[in-house]
N, C-alpha and C positions, 0 to 999 in steps of 0.2 A: 460456413468454412471453418474449418478447425485452425488450430495454432499448428499443429503439425504440417496441414497441408499447406498453409502460408510461408512456413519456414521451407519446407521443399520448394515452394513456387519462387523465392527469393534466391534461394541456390541457383536454382535455373537460370534466372535472369542474370546475375552474377557471372553465372557460366557462359552464358552466351554472350554478354559485354567483352570478356576475356579473349574468349572466341575469336569475336570481330576486330579486336584489338590488335592480336598476333596478324591477321590477314590485311589491315589496315598499314601495319608497319612495311609493308611493299614501298611505302615511300623512304623508307631507313635505308632498305635495300637498295633500292634503284640509287640513291646518293651516294653509295658507295663504289657506282661506276665513275665518280668524279674525280676517284683519285687514279683513274686509269690513262696511260701514256697514250693509249692507242686512238683514243678519241680527241679532236681538236677543239679549240678553246668554242667556237661556236658550235659544236657539236655537245659539249658539256651545258653550254646553256640551253641547247634543247631538251635534254633530261631534267635540269632544272627546274624549266617553266611548266615541264610535264607534271612533275613532284609537286611544284610551286601551288598547282589548282587543288592537291589533296590533303597537303599536311595538316588544314587546320581540322580535316576530319579524326586524322589519326591522333591528334593533340587532345579533340573534345570526346572522342572515345575513352582515353586514357583518364581524363578527369571524372568523366560519368561511370567508369569503373569504380572508381575509388569513392567516389560520391554513392554509388549504389553498396557497396561494402561496408560503409561508414553509418548508412538508413540502417540497412537490414542485419548486419553482423557487426554494431558496435565494439563488442570483445574485440575482433579480431583488428579492428582499424588501431584501436588505443594500442594493443599488443605488439602489433608490427609494425606500423607508423610510428608509434611512440618508442619501440624497444630500438629496432633495427633499421632506426633513422639515416643513417648513412647510406645505404642502399639508396632509398628512396628520395634522397637529397640527391645522391649522384644523377639519377634518372632524370630528375625534374630540372637540373642542371643542363642535361644535354637536350633536353627539351627546349630549355629556355635559348640555349644555344643555337638553337635550329630556328627558333622563330628571330630571334635579333639576326641571324645569318640572312634569312628570306628578303628580311625588310631592308637591309643594307649592303648587301651584295652587290647591287648594280649601282647603288647612289654613287653618284659622282664626287669626286675627291673623299671618298670615306676613309675614316683613319686607318684602318688596316689593311686594305686593298681586297680585293676580290680574291686572291687565293688563301687568304687566313680564313675567311668566313665559309670558301669551300671544305677547307680543314675541317672546320667545326662540323660542318654538315656530313663530311665522311666521320668524324668521332663518334657524331650521334648514331650514324647507321650502323657502327659498330657495336660500340657500347652499351646504347638502349636494349636491342635485343637480347645480349648475353646477360645484363643485369636483370632484365624483367622475366628472361627465361630462368635465370640461377635463382631468384626470388620465386616464384612457382616451383622451382624443384624441391624447395624446402618442405612444400606440402606433402612430400612423401618422406623426405630423409629426416625431419623433425629441426627444430630450432631452440636454442639455449635461453629458455624463461620459465618463469614460474608465475603462477596465477591463485591470487588470495582474494575472492569476493568481500571476504570480510574486513580487509584492509581498508575499505573507503568508510568505516566509521571510525578509523584511528585519527586522532586529530594533530599526532603528530608526521604521521606519513600517509595521508590516506591515496594511495597509489595501488590499483589494482593489481597490474602486471609487473614486474621486476625483469628485466634483462640479466643474464648471469654474468656477461663478459662486457669489457672496455671498448670491444670491436664493434658492438651495436650493428649486426646484420654483415658484416665484413668476413665476418670467420664464413660465410656461405661460400665465399670464393676457395675455400680450400676445402670442401665437399665435393670429390669428382662427379658423382652421381648428378649434383644438382648442376654443376659446370657443364655437365656433359649437356643437358637440357638446353643451357643459355646456348652454348656454341651451337645446337642442332638449330635452334631458333634462329639464331643468327645465319646460320647457313641457307634456312627457308627462307628468310626475309630477304635475303640477295635473289635467292632463284624467283620468287614472287616479284622481285623489283625489276629484273631483267624482263620477265614475262609482261609484266604491266609497261613499260618502255618499248617493247616490241609489239605490244597493241596500241600504245598511244602516239607513237613517234615515227612519222613518216621521213624516215631516212635511211638507206640501203647501209650504208655501214653502221649507223648504229644496232642496225637490226641484226646485221652479222656478229658484231661484238656479243650485242646480248645474248646470241644463240652460242657462241664460245664460252660465256660466264655460266650459262644454263650446264654446258658440258662439264665444266669445271666443278663447281658448287654442287652440283647432283651426287657426285659418290662420297665427297664430305659427309652431306644432311644425310644418306641414306646410312652410312658406318655410324657416323655420331646417334642418330635416333633408334637404330636396331641395338646398339650397345646400351643405351639409356632404357629403351622396352624392354628387352632382356633381363635387365638387373632389377628393373621394376616389377616385373611379373614373377620371379625367382626370390626377392627379399622379402623379410619379416615385413608386415605391414602394421598401421595401429588402429586395431578393431573396439569397437564399444561396443558393450551388451545391453540389455535391455534396461538396467538399473543405471546405466550411464558410466561405468566402469570401463576404464581404457586399459587394454591389456594387447600383448604381441600376438599378431598370428601367421604363423608362416605362408608364403604366397597368398596374402590378403588381397593385393590387386589383380591378382589373376583369378582368384574366387568372385571377386566384384565382376568383374567383365563376365564370368561362367553365370552369375546368380540374376546378370541383368543381360539379358541376350539381345534387347533392343540397341543399348548401349553400344553390346559387342559388333553388333550389324551395323550403326553410325559408325564406330571407330575403322573397322573394315573398309567400307564403303570412301569414308574420306581419306586411307591412304590411297585407294585404288584412284581416286579421282585425282589426287596430288600427283601420282605416278602419271597417271592419262597427262595431266598438264603439263608436266617435264617432258616427255614423250613429243607431244605435241609443239612445244617451243623449241628443243633443241635436236629433235630428230628430225622434222617435216617442216613444210614451209609456212605450218598454219602460223597464225599471229595470234589467236584466240585461246592460248593456253592458259592465260592466267584466270579464264573464268571457270572452269573443272578445277583448276588448282586452288582456288579462292575458296570454293565451295566444299573443296576438300579438307582445305586447313580447318575452316571454320568446323565443320563435323568432328575431325580427330581432335582438335583442343576443346570441343565441347565435352566429347565423350571423355576426355582426361580429366576436366576436372568434375564431372561425374562420378568416376570412379573415387575421386578423392572426399568429396563429400555424401554420396549417397551409400548406402549398404551398410550401415551402420561401422562408419570410418570417421575417424577424425580429419579434418580437413585442414587443421593447422597445428601438428603433434607438437610437442615437448620432448626435447631428448634429455631434458635433464628431468622433469618430473612428471610421469605419464598422465596423472591423474589433473595434469594441469593444461592437457590437452583440449584444445577449440575445437567442437561439433557443431553442428548446424542445430543443435538443440540447446546447447548452453551458451552459446555467443549470440544467439540473436536477438532483435528488437523485443518490445512487447509486444502482446497480441495486437493491442490499438494500433500501434505504429507501424505493425507488417499489413494491418487491414486496411489503413488509411493510403498506406503507399500501393497497394493493390489495385485500388480505385485509380490512382494517378499513374498507373503502369499503363492504363489501358489508350492514353495520349502515344505511346512507345510507336505502334504501327503507324500513325499520321506522320511522326518524325522521320521513320526510316523510308516513309513513302515520298517525302520531301527530300533526303537524300537522293534516293535513285533518281526522283526528276532533277536536281541540281547536276547531279553527276552525268547523266544522258546530256543535259544543255552542254555543259562544260566540253565534253569529249564528241560532240556533234562532229567538229573536223580534228583530225590529227595532228599533233605539232610537226609543222615544218621549218625548213630552213628560211623561206619567203616569210612565214609568220615573226622568225624571230628577226630577221632584218629590218622588217617593216610595222612590228607592234610599238605603240607608244608604251605600253605597261608589261614591263619584263622582270623577273627576279633577277 
């Protein structure tokens, strides 16, 4: 195993975790339905109990995603999490409010009342996908930071990465291209949430509502995603030559797709599967659109991460100083660390198998009104 192979391997692992995270944010998308006036209180509790079975998978994947980035590409972790910390703090806060809301929503005599906790869940459903998508969007637009590895030897300020402004990541919300991706992911999670509830909740009114949501959210998602994709393919990208020098290349990400046909096929297959899931859920009587849309989401996001890191590309570019941009070569852990984690990663398939098994056990029987009325355990 060469150092280069391990660096490529761990970028693939991080990319897969990021793709799974986007899919699992169907929990956030489904919880947006709690703001609908078309659903009764009982129907909202049915949706809430449906997502309550899965929200820990989303949160665990988020933490694992961050942990994998820290272990395999620590310079990215210290630069982004240590510099753009306001964005990451806001993301974590929305997930903290989510966890608290699930715990206390149905508690008797809770301090804030169930409506307040539902509002927190709706806020998490809207803000978390936008913030995460916008943060990922900066992988293509660049961020305001500089890196000086020699600074670690300085006794006065041993800080490698320095953020260039006082907004510490919030400036990304002013980048239209990055925000466009955030809004597209929010729209996608709403669609995935409706597809999941359609599959998991046995109620005619909720199913009809979910189909309406899919029909309304789909045009917004398609417009936002197409605009983001077209701009991405024509804009200059952050390329890296054999010596490690970063330079701007016209249509860099289009070139990455063309130079990596397997990734291009993965991307196109993912888009087709997402569209198929949308069609099934919104325009047919099928309740299984979540599976094709879910697989399509994972393939599409995985391909997007791959063109961000592979093909001689800076996956976390600096818009302030091109040579401070981070690549999978200059931002990774040592050979020893990557090799040790490589063997540890063999446990991942067993973890995935357990998740699949637990999922099947929890979803053997769809959520129904009778269960909500009789079950002693409710969210």
